[in-house]
C-alpha angles and dihedrals in degrees: 000000000000092000091045088055091049090049089052088051087050098243106180096228092045089050090054090056097037097107091052100050120112120245112252105243121222138142091285095053090044091051096045093043090051093048085055094050102264105135115231109241116262123248122002097045099187109092088222090064099047117112120241092265096049094044095050090043089054095047089050092053089050091052089050088052094050093047087063091054133074089254116113094213140009096258091055089058094045088051092057090048089057096045092049100036112134093022097080126082088244097059 
């Protein structure tokens, strides 16, 4: 999250890494990704409890999802999820 915040504040080093940063996972991301066909990780469901393999696999699936959208990188997709949360039929 710190790197995401630095990128939003236009920090040059964070901007260089922006396309590589992981999507911060929360309920809104889980819901929107699931609506697009990305299966939510099995137990444990909280991202902070996922083991490394499950976490990285989920991030990889999110990247594949984003690649099939008009967004140029994962955090741009995640930003739109946050801006539009509660307005889509899946929220």
